[in-house]
C-alpha positions as CSV (number, residue, x, y, z in Angstrom):
1,X,30.5,52.2,89.3
2,X,32.3,51.1,86.5
3,X,36.1,51.5,86.0
4,X,37.1,53.4,82.8
5,X,38.7,50.0,81.3
6,X,35.4,48.6,81.4
7,X,33.7,51.5,80.2
8,X,36.2,51.2,77.3
9,X,35.4,47.8,76.8
10,X,31.4,48.5,76.8
11,X,32.1,51.2,74.0
12,X,34.1,48.8,71.8
13,X,31.7,45.9,72.3
14,X,28.9,48.4,71.6
15,X,30.7,50.0,68.4
16,X,31.4,46.4,67.0
17,X,27.6,45.1,67.7
18,X,26.4,48.3,66.0
19,X,28.9,47.2,63.1
20,X,27.7,44.2,63.0
21,X,24.3,45.0,62.9
22,X,25.0,47.2,59.8
23,X,26.9,44.9,58.0
24,X,24.4,42.0,58.7
25,X,21.5,44.4,57.4
26,X,23.2,44.9,54.0
27,X,23.9,41.8,54.0
28,X,20.4,41.0,54.0
29,X,19.8,43.9,51.8
30,X,22.2,42.6,49.4
31,X,21.4,38.8,49.3
32,X,17.7,38.9,50.2
33,X,15.8,42.3,49.4
34,X,18.0,43.8,46.4
35,X,19.5,40.2,45.5
36,X,17.6,40.3,41.9
37,X,18.5,43.8,41.0
38,X,22.2,43.3,41.8
39,X,22.6,40.1,40.0
40,X,21.0,41.6,36.9
41,X,23.4,44.5,37.0
42,X,26.3,42.3,37.4
43,X,25.2,40.5,34.7
44,X,24.5,43.3,32.5
45,X,27.9,44.8,33.2
46,X,29.3,41.2,31.5
47,X,26.7,40.6,29.3
48,X,26.9,42.0,25.6
49,X,24.2,42.0,22.9
50,X,26.1,41.2,19.7
51,X,23.9,42.2,16.6
52,X,24.4,40.3,13.4
53,X,23.3,42.4,10.0
54,X,21.2,40.4,7.6
55,X,22.1,39.5,4.2
56,X,19.7,41.7,1.6
57,X,18.0,40.0,-0.6
58,X,18.3,39.7,-4.2
59,X,16.3,41.3,-7.3
60,X,15.8,38.6,-10.1
61,X,14.3,39.1,-13.6
62,X,11.1,37.1,-14.7
63,X,13.6,34.3,-15.4
64,X,15.4,34.5,-12.2
65,X,18.4,36.0,-13.7
66,X,20.0,38.3,-11.1
67,X,19.6,41.9,-11.2
68,X,20.9,43.0,-8.0
69,X,22.6,41.2,-5.3
70,X,24.6,41.3,-2.5
71,X,28.1,39.6,-2.3
72,X,31.0,39.8,0.3
73,X,34.3,41.3,-0.4
74,X,37.2,42.0,1.6
75,X,39.5,45.3,2.0
76,X,42.7,45.1,3.0
77,X,44.1,47.3,5.9
78,X,47.7,47.5,6.9
79,X,49.5,48.4,10.5
80,X,52.0,50.9,9.3
81,X,54.2,50.8,12.9
82,X,54.4,46.9,12.5
83,X,55.4,47.1,8.8
84,X,57.7,49.6,9.7
85,X,59.5,47.2,12.3
86,X,59.3,43.9,9.8
87,X,60.7,45.1,6.2
88,X,61.1,41.4,5.3
89,X,57.3,41.4,5.6
90,X,56.6,44.7,4.3
91,X,58.4,43.6,1.2
92,X,56.5,40.3,0.7
93,X,53.1,42.2,0.8
94,X,54.3,44.6,-1.7
95,X,55.4,41.8,-4.0
96,X,52.0,39.9,-3.6
97,X,50.4,43.2,-4.6
98,X,52.3,44.4,-7.5
99,X,53.7,47.1,-5.8
100,X,57.7,47.5,-5.2
101,X,58.8,48.1,-1.4
102,X,59.5,51.6,-2.5
103,X,55.7,52.3,-3.3
104,X,54.3,50.5,-0.3
105,X,57.0,52.4,1.7
106,X,55.5,55.8,0.0
107,X,51.8,55.1,0.4
108,X,51.4,54.2,4.3
109,X,51.4,57.4,6.2
110,X,54.0,57.4,9.4
111,X,52.4,55.7,12.4
112,X,49.2,54.4,10.4
113,X,47.6,51.7,12.7
114,X,44.5,50.8,10.2
115,X,45.1,52.4,7.1
116,X,43.2,51.0,3.9
117,X,45.6,49.6,1.5
118,X,43.0,48.0,-1.4
119,X,39.3,47.8,-1.3
120,X,37.6,45.2,-2.9
121,X,40.5,42.9,-2.8
122,X,40.6,40.3,-5.8
123,X,40.3,36.1,-4.2
124,X,43.7,35.5,-5.6
125,X,45.6,37.9,-4.4
126,X,43.9,37.9,-1.0
127,X,45.0,34.1,-0.9
128,X,48.2,34.8,-1.5
129,X,48.2,37.3,1.5
130,X,46.7,35.2,3.9
131,X,49.4,32.7,3.6
132,X,52.5,35.3,4.6
133,X,50.5,35.4,8.0
134,X,51.6,38.6,8.7
135,X,50.5,40.6,11.6
136,X,50.9,43.7,9.2
137,X,47.4,43.5,7.5
138,X,43.9,43.1,8.7
139,X,41.4,41.5,6.7
140,X,37.9,43.1,6.4
141,X,35.2,42.0,5.2
142,X,32.1,43.8,4.2
143,X,28.8,43.5,2.2
144,X,28.2,45.4,-1.3
145,X,25.3,45.6,-3.5
146,X,26.2,45.0,-6.9
147,X,24.3,45.2,-9.9
148,X,25.6,42.5,-12.8
149,X,24.2,44.5,-16.0
150,X,25.1,47.9,-14.9
151,X,23.1,50.4,-16.5
152,X,20.8,48.2,-17.6
153,X,17.3,48.5,-15.9
154,X,18.7,50.9,-13.6
155,X,15.6,53.0,-13.2
156,X,13.7,50.0,-12.3
157,X,16.0,48.4,-10.1
158,X,17.2,51.5,-8.2
159,X,19.9,51.1,-6.1
160,X,20.9,50.7,-2.0
161,X,22.9,52.6,0.3
162,X,24.7,51.3,3.6
163,X,23.3,52.9,6.4
164,X,23.7,52.5,9.9
165,X,21.0,50.6,12.1
166,X,20.9,51.3,15.8
167,X,19.0,49.9,18.8
168,X,19.1,50.7,22.3
169,X,20.1,47.6,23.8
170,X,23.1,47.4,20.8
171,X,26.4,49.0,22.1
172,X,27.3,49.3,18.3
173,X,25.5,49.9,15.8
174,X,25.0,47.2,12.7
175,X,25.4,48.4,8.8
176,X,23.2,47.3,6.8
177,X,21.9,48.3,2.9
178,X,18.8,50.4,2.4
179,X,16.7,50.5,-0.8
180,X,17.1,54.3,-1.8
181,X,15.1,54.5,-5.1
182,X,13.3,52.0,-7.7
183,X,12.3,48.3,-6.5
184,X,15.1,48.5,-4.1
185,X,13.0,51.3,-2.3
186,X,9.5,50.3,-2.8
187,X,10.5,46.3,-2.0
188,X,12.4,47.2,0.9
189,X,10.6,45.8,3.7
190,X,11.0,42.1,2.1
191,X,14.7,42.7,0.8
192,X,16.0,44.2,3.6
193,X,16.0,41.3,6.4
194,X,15.4,41.1,10.1
195,X,18.9,41.3,12.3
196,X,19.9,38.7,14.9
197,X,21.1,38.7,18.3
198,X,24.1,37.0,20.3
199,X,23.9,37.5,23.8
200,X,27.3,36.5,25.1
201,X,29.2,37.1,28.8
202,X,32.8,38.4,28.6
203,X,35.4,38.0,31.3
204,X,37.5,40.9,32.7
205,X,39.1,41.2,29.7
206,X,35.8,41.8,27.6
207,X,36.7,38.5,26.0
208,X,33.4,35.8,25.8
209,X,33.5,33.3,27.9
210,X,32.8,29.9,26.7
211,X,29.8,27.8,27.2
212,X,28.1,31.2,28.9
213,X,26.3,31.9,25.9
214,X,22.7,33.3,26.7
215,X,21.3,33.2,23.2
216,X,21.8,33.3,19.4
217,X,19.3,34.5,17.5
218,X,20.7,34.0,13.9
219,X,19.8,36.8,11.2
220,X,16.7,36.1,8.8
221,X,18.3,37.3,5.4
222,X,16.1,39.0,3.2
223,X,13.6,37.7,0.9
224,X,14.0,37.6,-3.3
225,X,12.1,40.0,-5.8
226,X,11.0,38.6,-8.9
227,X,10.4,41.2,-11.4
228,X,8.2,41.1,-14.5
229,X,11.3,42.3,-16.7
230,X,12.7,39.9,-18.7
231,X,16.7,40.4,-19.1
232,X,17.0,40.0,-22.5
233,X,14.0,42.3,-23.6
234,X,15.7,45.1,-21.4
235,X,19.1,44.8,-23.3
236,X,17.1,45.1,-26.9
237,X,15.4,48.3,-25.9
238,X,18.8,49.6,-24.3
239,X,20.8,49.1,-27.1
240,X,17.9,50.7,-29.0
241,X,17.7,53.5,-26.9
242,X,21.7,54.2,-27.5
243,X,21.4,54.2,-30.9
244,X,18.4,57.2,-30.9
245,X,20.8,59.1,-28.7
246,X,23.7,58.8,-30.9
247,X,21.7,59.2,-33.9
248,X,19.1,61.9,-33.3
249,X,21.0,63.0,-30.1
250,X,17.9,64.3,-28.2
251,X,17.2,65.6,-25.1
252,X,15.7,62.1,-23.7
253,X,14.4,58.9,-24.9
254,X,11.7,57.0,-23.2
255,X,11.0,53.1,-24.0
256,X,8.3,50.8,-22.5
257,X,7.4,46.9,-23.3
258,X,4.2,46.0,-22.0
259,X,2.2,42.3,-21.9
260,X,-1.1,43.8,-22.3
261,X,-3.0,40.6,-21.0
262,X,-1.4,40.7,-17.6
263,X,0.1,44.7,-17.0
264,X,3.6,42.9,-17.0
265,X,6.4,45.8,-17.5
266,X,8.4,43.6,-19.5
267,X,11.1,46.3,-19.8
268,X,11.4,50.1,-19.2
269,X,14.4,52.4,-20.0
270,X,15.3,56.2,-20.6
271,X,18.4,58.6,-21.6
272,X,19.9,60.0,-19.8
273,X,20.6,56.9,-17.4
274,X,23.2,56.0,-14.7
275,X,24.9,53.1,-13.4
276,X,24.1,51.7,-9.6
277,X,27.7,50.5,-9.5
278,X,29.5,53.7,-10.1
279,X,27.9,56.5,-7.7
280,X,29.7,59.3,-9.8
281,X,27.1,58.5,-12.7
282,X,24.5,59.5,-10.3
283,X,23.4,63.0,-11.2
284,X,19.8,64.5,-10.6
285,X,18.9,64.0,-14.4
286,X,20.5,60.6,-14.6
287,X,18.8,59.4,-11.7
288,X,15.1,60.7,-13.0
289,X,12.7,57.6,-14.0
290,X,11.2,59.9,-17.1
291,X,8.7,57.2,-18.1
292,X,7.2,57.6,-15.0
293,X,8.1,60.6,-13.3
294,X,7.8,63.3,-16.7
295,X,4.7,64.6,-18.3
296,X,4.2,65.4,-21.9
297,X,1.5,66.4,-24.3
298,X,0.9,62.8,-26.4
299,X,-0.2,64.7,-29.5
300,X,-1.6,62.1,-32.2
301,X,-0.7,58.6,-30.3
302,X,-3.9,60.4,-28.1
303,X,-5.9,59.8,-31.5
304,X,-6.6,56.3,-30.5
305,X,-7.8,57.1,-27.6
306,X,-10.2,59.4,-29.0
307,X,-11.3,56.9,-31.9
308,X,-12.0,54.0,-29.7
309,X,-14.2,56.8,-27.8
310,X,-16.2,57.9,-31.0
311,X,-16.6,54.2,-32.1
312,X,-17.7,53.1,-28.5
313,X,-20.3,56.1,-28.3
314,X,-21.4,55.3,-32.1
315,X,-20.8,58.6,-33.2
316,X,-18.8,57.5,-36.1
317,X,-17.9,54.1,-37.6
318,X,-14.4,53.6,-40.0
319,X,-16.0,54.0,-42.9
320,X,-18.0,57.4,-42.3
321,X,-16.6,60.2,-44.4
322,X,-15.4,63.2,-42.7
323,X,-14.2,66.3,-44.6
324,X,-11.0,67.7,-43.4
325,X,-11.4,71.2,-44.8
326,X,-8.3,71.0,-47.3
327,X,-5.7,71.5,-44.4
328,X,-7.4,74.5,-42.7
329,X,-10.0,74.7,-39.9
330,X,-11.0,77.5,-37.5
331,X,-12.7,77.0,-34.2
332,X,-13.2,79.8,-31.6
333,X,-11.5,82.2,-33.8
334,X,-8.0,79.7,-33.8
335,X,-7.0,77.8,-37.0
336,X,-5.9,74.2,-37.0
337,X,-4.4,72.4,-39.6
338,X,-3.1,69.4,-41.0
339,X,0.3,68.6,-42.0
340,X,-0.8,67.9,-45.6
341,X,-4.2,69.1,-46.9
342,X,-7.0,66.3,-47.2
343,X,-10.5,66.7,-48.6
344,X,-12.9,63.9,-47.5
345,X,-11.6,60.9,-46.1
346,X,-13.2,58.1,-44.1
347,X,-12.8,57.7,-40.3
348,X,-10.2,55.0,-40.8
349,X,-8.4,57.2,-43.6
350,X,-8.3,59.7,-41.2
351,X,-6.7,58.0,-38.6
352,X,-4.3,56.6,-40.5
353,X,-3.2,60.1,-42.1
354,X,-3.3,61.4,-38.7
355,X,-5.5,64.5,-39.6
356,X,-6.0,66.6,-36.8
357,X,-8.9,68.2,-38.2
358,X,-10.9,65.0,-39.1
359,X,-10.6,64.5,-34.9
360,X,-11.2,68.0,-33.8
361,X,-14.5,67.5,-35.7
362,X,-15.3,64.2,-33.9
363,X,-14.4,65.7,-30.7
364,X,-17.2,68.7,-31.2
365,X,-19.6,65.7,-32.4
366,X,-18.9,63.7,-29.0
367,X,-19.1,66.9,-26.7
368,X,-17.3,67.6,-23.7
369,X,-18.9,65.0,-21.1
370,X,-18.4,62.2,-22.9
371,X,-15.0,62.9,-24.1
372,X,-13.8,63.7,-20.5
373,X,-15.4,60.5,-19.2
374,X,-13.9,58.4,-21.9
375,X,-10.0,60.1,-21.2
376,X,-10.4,59.3,-17.4
377,X,-11.7,55.3,-18.2
378,X,-8.4,55.1,-20.0
379,X,-6.3,56.6,-17.0
380,X,-5.6,59.9,-17.8
381,X,-5.3,62.4,-14.8
382,X,-4.5,59.4,-12.5
383,X,-1.4,57.1,-11.1
384,X,-1.3,54.5,-13.4
385,X,0.3,52.2,-10.6
386,X,-1.6,50.9,-6.9
387,X,0.6,52.4,-4.3
388,X,1.7,49.3,-3.3
389,X,4.2,48.9,-6.3
390,X,4.4,52.5,-7.1
391,X,8.0,53.3,-8.5
392,X,8.9,56.6,-6.6
393,X,7.7,60.1,-7.9
394,X,5.2,58.5,-10.3
395,X,3.1,61.6,-11.8
396,X,-0.7,61.5,-12.8
397,X,-0.4,64.2,-15.3
398,X,-3.2,66.8,-16.0
399,X,-6.9,66.5,-17.2
400,X,-8.8,69.3,-16.4
401,X,-12.8,69.1,-16.1
402,X,-14.7,70.2,-18.7
403,X,-15.7,73.4,-16.3
404,X,-12.4,74.2,-16.6
405,X,-11.4,73.7,-20.6
406,X,-10.7,76.5,-22.6
407,X,-12.5,77.5,-25.8
408,X,-10.7,75.3,-27.8
409,X,-10.1,72.4,-25.7
410,X,-13.1,70.5,-27.4
411,X,-10.9,70.3,-30.6
412,X,-7.6,70.2,-28.8
413,X,-7.8,67.5,-26.6
414,X,-9.0,64.8,-29.1
415,X,-5.5,65.1,-30.7
416,X,-3.9,65.4,-27.5
417,X,-2.9,68.6,-26.6
418,X,-4.2,70.6,-23.7
419,X,-3.4,67.3,-21.1
420,X,-0.4,65.9,-20.0
421,X,0.7,62.3,-19.6
422,X,3.8,59.9,-18.7
423,X,4.8,57.5,-21.2
424,X,3.7,54.9,-18.9
425,X,0.0,56.1,-18.8
426,X,-0.1,56.0,-22.7
427,X,1.4,52.8,-22.8
428,X,-1.0,51.2,-20.2
429,X,-4.0,53.0,-22.2
430,X,-3.2,51.7,-25.8
431,X,-2.6,48.3,-24.3
432,X,-5.6,48.1,-22.8
433,X,-7.1,48.3,-26.4
434,X,-4.9,44.9,-27.0
435,X,-6.3,43.6,-24.2
436,X,-9.9,43.6,-25.4
437,X,-10.4,46.6,-23.3
438,X,-9.5,45.8,-20.3
439,X,-7.5,48.2,-18.6
440,X,-4.3,46.7,-16.7
441,X,-2.4,47.9,-13.7
442,X,1.1,48.0,-14.7
443,X,3.1,45.7,-13.0
444,X,6.6,45.4,-12.2
445,X,6.7,42.7,-9.6
446,X,5.8,39.1,-9.8
447,X,6.2,37.8,-6.4
448,X,8.7,37.4,-3.6
449,X,10.3,34.4,-2.7
450,X,12.6,33.1,0.0
451,X,16.2,31.6,-0.8
452,X,15.3,28.3,-2.0
453,X,12.7,29.6,-4.4
454,X,9.3,29.3,-2.5
455,X,7.0,32.1,-3.0
456,X,6.1,33.9,-0.1
457,X,3.8,36.6,-1.8
458,X,2.3,36.8,-5.5
459,X,1.5,40.1,-7.2
460,X,-1.5,38.8,-9.6
461,X,-2.5,41.0,-12.6
462,X,-5.1,43.3,-11.9
463,X,-7.6,44.8,-14.4
464,X,-8.5,48.4,-13.3
465,X,-11.8,49.0,-15.6
466,X,-13.2,47.9,-18.9
467,X,-12.7,50.9,-21.2
468,X,-14.5,50.0,-24.2
469,X,-16.4,46.7,-25.6
470,X,-14.2,44.2,-27.0
471,X,-15.9,44.7,-30.4
472,X,-14.8,48.6,-30.2
473,X,-11.1,47.7,-29.3
474,X,-10.6,45.2,-32.1
475,X,-12.0,47.8,-34.6
476,X,-9.8,50.4,-33.3
477,X,-6.7,48.3,-33.8
478,X,-8.4,47.5,-37.5
479,X,-7.5,51.4,-38.0
480,X,-4.1,51.2,-35.9
481,X,-2.8,48.2,-38.7
482,X,-4.3,51.0,-41.4
483,X,-1.3,53.6,-39.9
484,X,1.3,50.9,-41.1
485,X,-0.2,49.9,-44.4
486,X,-1.5,52.9,-45.9
487,X,-0.5,55.6,-43.0
488,X,2.1,57.3,-41.6
489,X,3.7,54.6,-40.0
490,X,5.0,52.6,-42.6
491,X,8.5,52.4,-41.0
492,X,7.2,50.3,-38.4
493,X,6.4,47.4,-40.5
494,X,8.7,44.3,-39.8
495,X,11.8,43.0,-42.0
496,X,11.1,39.2,-43.6
497,X,10.9,36.7,-42.6
498,X,9.2,38.8,-39.3
499,X,6.8,40.0,-41.8
500,X,4.3,37.4,-41.3
501,X,3.7,39.3,-38.0
502,X,0.9,42.0,-38.5
503,X,1.4,45.0,-36.6
504,X,-0.8,47.6,-35.4
505,X,0.4,51.2,-34.1
506,X,0.1,55.2,-34.1
507,X,2.7,57.7,-34.8
508,X,2.6,60.9,-32.7
509,X,4.4,64.2,-33.1
510,X,3.6,66.8,-30.7
511,X,5.0,70.2,-30.5
512,X,7.3,70.8,-26.8
513,X,5.2,73.0,-24.5
514,X,8.0,74.9,-22.1
515,X,8.1,77.4,-19.8
516,X,4.4,78.3,-20.7
517,X,4.7,78.4,-24.6
518,X,5.5,76.3,-27.5
519,X,9.2,75.9,-28.1
520,X,9.8,76.5,-32.1
521,X,11.5,73.3,-33.5
522,X,10.9,71.4,-30.3
523,X,9.1,68.0,-30.9
524,X,8.2,65.0,-29.1
525,X,8.5,61.8,-31.8
526,X,6.8,58.7,-30.5
527,X,5.1,55.7,-31.8
528,X,3.0,52.9,-29.8
529,X,2.6,49.7,-31.3
530,X,1.2,46.3,-30.9
531,X,2.5,42.5,-32.3
532,X,0.8,40.6,-33.4
533,X,-2.4,42.8,-34.2
534,X,-4.9,40.0,-34.0
535,X,-3.4,38.9,-30.6
536,X,-1.0,41.2,-29.2
537,X,1.9,39.3,-27.2
538,X,3.5,42.9,-26.2
539,X,3.2,46.7,-26.8
540,X,6.1,48.9,-27.1
541,X,5.8,52.8,-26.3
542,X,9.2,54.8,-28.0
543,X,9.3,58.5,-27.1
544,X,11.6,60.6,-28.1
545,X,12.4,64.3,-26.8
546,X,13.5,66.7,-29.1
547,X,15.3,65.0,-31.6
548,X,18.1,67.2,-33.7
549,X,18.0,67.3,-37.5
550,X,15.4,67.7,-40.1
551,X,13.9,64.2,-39.1
552,X,11.8,65.0,-36.2
553,X,8.2,63.3,-36.6
554,X,7.2,60.2,-35.1
555,X,7.0,58.1,-38.0
556,X,10.8,58.8,-39.3
557,X,12.4,58.8,-35.7
558,X,10.4,56.7,-33.6
559,X,8.8,54.1,-36.0
560,X,12.0,52.7,-37.0
561,X,12.9,52.2,-33.5
562,X,9.6,50.1,-32.8
563,X,10.4,48.0,-35.7
564,X,14.1,47.4,-34.4
565,X,12.4,46.4,-30.9
566,X,9.8,44.5,-31.8
567,X,12.2,42.3,-34.2
568,X,14.2,42.0,-31.3
569,X,11.5,41.1,-28.5
570,X,9.7,38.7,-30.8
571,X,13.2,36.9,-31.5
572,X,14.0,36.9,-27.4
573,X,10.6,36.0,-26.2
574,X,10.7,33.1,-29.2
575,X,6.9,33.8,-30.2
576,X,6.1,31.4,-32.6
577,X,5.0,32.6,-36.1
578,X,1.5,32.9,-37.1
579,X,0.6,31.1,-40.1
580,X,1.5,32.5,-43.3
581,X,-1.1,34.3,-44.5
582,X,-2.9,33.4,-48.3
583,X,-1.4,35.0,-51.1
584,X,-4.1,35.9,-53.8
585,X,-2.7,35.7,-57.7
586,X,-2.1,39.3,-59.0
587,X,-2.7,41.0,-55.8
588,X,-0.9,40.7,-52.2
589,X,-1.6,39.0,-49.1
590,X,-5.0,38.6,-47.4
């Protein structure tokens, strides 16, 4: 029989044995069974993934000039508490900023520890303030998207906003720039870049432990996007758009310059417009890229498409006589008029003088199916751009199938009514004739390149389809030349010494359809032309929405604008002059 002392001793030994067993088991679990789990948990507690934002790529014009870029700017913040304790340093800060000490003291909120003092601090002032080596100031660097040309090209380039990008592994998000409109939005995947990551180990005070960085993946900066836009051409059309707004006070102006052989858009502008550097100008109306997003009834410029269809189907020749009914013609019980009464005109003369009646009769002779097929061939009723490059919000316009036509459609469609199109569609359609009948997809982007200029992706010209034969296209251009020589487009002729360049074009004046009806006294004035007519280097379309005053015809509003733009484009692109045309004694240049 054991004594009480022995019992107590055995109990203590048993308890120690059990405790040792539990501790041993726990140690085995920690060191062997769950070693990896706890090691990783401890590492996670001391390891941070620090994201690094990439720099957004630049947007360049066709010659490599910067149209949008990201720069690093410095914002200046102040610790009001420290500044209040160190009046001498606060006074030095005020002097560097060009303020009085009283102004600085009044500006700082009492007790503010991180108050913004100056946005986008100029470098010389920043250098002077850094030399003070004061603890009052905090210099905060950030990225800023800037557009050196302001409003010029804004509807093409668009703009980018700063947003937060998050990742479940990051403790904090990073700020990056994301495209919101225009090329900035369309090409955002190329421009944005890829964030980098640093995996660092911190001590108990949350400071990085030198030599223990686990990985350092640098961010991959965004690629540069090279546009088809020529900055010089863009400046020319911006200047002319401003003149049109000042002289005619219209509701809107849309201008496009296109290279017909490749589909490259050399310039595009709208009024109203905005400056992507100034967010106060970004109203919904100003942001709207109306040349792509708004549709209108093209009116007489559409007679160019009808003429191509008529000649292509061999329904008439340029010399074919057409009786123009002395200015008044009834069809399906509705009257159609010409601006001036004409008797019999050749097809070429009827086009040059823009006879509605002549082209209504041609529509009847052609028939609905053929007319509709040709309109579709030229791209009407369908998007002009492929989805890969399409600017946001492009409209396809309206072109009803013949089964849905009205009684008058066969006479109204040939003169540009009862259908709608964007200015981009009209430009591309006429450019097809300048390109021997080949319809090209409009292009805003040439290529994507890295920071060293190496091309990563190229966007090549794309032929959509052959609209009419080469011979038919040449006949149409011949008729378009007559518009300037003897028709409604005389004010589009180029001034000396550039009159050696032949011009082909067509005027347009269409009534404005508003809220289900035609608005009295409201018109679209337009002109679409090409230079030089024999081998066009560029096509220009000018559309003026509802000009004020007595002048509203395309020949008196849009044609002079075309002349000014064509003059500037020839000089900007250094297009060589053709050989002078021979002059016959007693006659004119041949």
